[in-house]
C-alpha positions as CSV (number, residue, x, y, z in Angstrom):
1,M,-0.2,0.0,0.0
2,T,1.3,3.2,-1.0
3,N,1.8,6.4,1.2
4,E,-1.2,8.2,-0.6
5,E,-3.3,5.0,-0.1
6,K,-2.8,4.8,3.4
7,V,-4.0,8.6,3.8
8,I,-7.0,7.7,1.6
9,Q,-7.7,4.6,3.8
10,F,-7.4,6.8,6.9
11,L,-9.2,9.9,5.6
12,N,-12.3,7.2,4.6
13,E,-12.3,6.0,7.9
14,K,-13.0,9.5,9.4
15,F,-15.3,10.2,6.7
16,Q,-17.4,7.2,7.9
17,Q,-17.6,9.1,11.4
18,S,-18.4,12.4,9.8
19,T,-21.6,14.0,8.8
20,N,-20.1,15.7,5.8
21,N,-17.4,15.4,3.3
22,I,-14.9,17.4,5.4
23,V,-12.5,15.6,7.8
24,A,-9.7,17.0,9.8
25,I,-6.2,15.6,10.4
26,N,-3.8,16.5,12.8
27,A,-0.3,15.1,14.6
28,V,-2.3,13.0,16.8
29,D,-3.5,11.1,13.8
30,L,0.0,10.3,12.6
31,P,0.4,6.9,14.6
32,T,-2.6,5.8,13.3
33,I,-2.0,6.6,9.6
34,G,1.6,5.3,10.1
35,L,3.4,7.8,8.2
36,S,5.6,10.5,9.5
37,E,4.5,14.5,9.3
38,Q,6.3,14.8,5.9
39,E,5.3,12.1,4.1
40,T,1.7,12.6,5.3
41,I,1.6,16.3,4.0
42,Q,3.5,15.1,0.8
43,A,0.8,12.3,0.3
44,L,-2.2,14.8,0.8
45,Y,-0.3,17.4,-1.7
46,L,-0.2,14.6,-4.2
47,L,-3.9,13.6,-3.2
48,E,-4.9,17.4,-4.1
49,G,-2.9,17.2,-7.3
50,D,-4.6,14.3,-8.3
51,N,-8.1,16.2,-7.7
52,L,-9.1,13.7,-5.0
53,L,-9.3,16.6,-2.2
54,N,-9.3,20.2,-1.6
55,F,-7.8,21.9,1.4
56,V,-10.4,23.7,3.2
57,Q,-7.8,24.9,6.2
58,K,-4.2,23.8,6.6
59,S,-1.2,25.2,8.4
60,P,0.7,28.0,6.8
61,D,4.1,26.4,7.8
62,D,3.1,23.0,6.3
63,D,3.2,21.3,9.4
64,F,0.4,19.5,11.7
65,S,0.8,22.6,14.5
66,M,-3.1,23.0,14.0
67,F,-5.8,21.0,12.2
68,W,-5.8,20.4,8.5
69,R,-9.2,20.2,7.0
70,V,-9.7,18.6,4.0
71,A,-12.9,18.0,1.5
72,L,-12.8,14.8,0.1
73,K,-14.3,14.4,-3.4
74,S,-16.4,11.3,-4.5
75,S,-13.2,9.9,-6.2
76,C,-11.6,9.6,-3.1
77,V,-14.2,8.0,-1.1
78,H,-14.7,5.4,-3.8
79,Y,-10.9,5.2,-4.4
80,F,-10.6,1.5,-3.2
81,D,-13.9,0.7,-5.2
82,N,-12.6,2.2,-8.3
83,K,-9.3,0.5,-8.0
84,K,-10.9,-3.0,-7.7
85,T,-13.1,-2.4,-10.8
86,I,-10.2,-1.2,-12.7
87,S,-7.9,-4.3,-11.8
88,T,-10.5,-6.5,-12.8
89,N,-11.5,-4.6,-16.0
90,N,-7.6,-4.8,-17.0
91,R,-7.6,-8.5,-16.1
92,R,-10.8,-8.8,-18.4
93,A,-9.1,-7.0,-21.2
94,W,-5.9,-9.2,-20.8
95,V,-8.1,-12.4,-21.3
96,Q,-9.9,-10.9,-24.5
97,T,-6.8,-9.7,-26.2
98,Y,-4.5,-12.9,-25.5
99,A,-6.9,-15.8,-25.6
100,P,-7.8,-15.3,-29.4
101,V,-4.1,-15.1,-30.3
102,A,-3.2,-18.0,-28.0
103,L,-6.0,-19.9,-30.0
104,S,-4.7,-18.7,-33.3
105,V,-1.0,-19.7,-32.8
106,I,-2.2,-23.1,-31.8
107,A,-4.5,-23.3,-34.7
108,I,-1.3,-22.5,-37.0
109,I,1.0,-24.8,-35.4
110,I,-1.7,-27.6,-35.9
111,S,-2.1,-26.8,-39.7
112,I,1.6,-26.7,-40.1
113,I,1.9,-30.1,-38.4
114,A,-0.9,-31.6,-40.7
115,L,1.0,-30.4,-43.7
116,V,4.1,-31.7,-42.6
117,V,2.6,-35.3,-41.7
118,K,1.1,-35.8,-45.2
């Protein structure tokens, strides 16, 4: 699990206990997340860059001296469901691509063998 996914998982757990899509995070939460302060901040900025959340309030010093409040977007709340769906679709696409190719190669080999045996 990447650092970003750890933060998403934590934020989604906080979201389940919230009445709206804004959740707060501070230094007390870092052991629960399992990341250092700097890693968590980097992950939050990456998630904002990926358009998964917006900052509502954050520390001007980019530390956890005060609560950071972030607004979760739907893509963040459903991140793991979407990831599972994408993985399944990729697997299906792989099978749909390579199964016909494998069958064609087998058919060509059988045709060649049939020609050589005569």
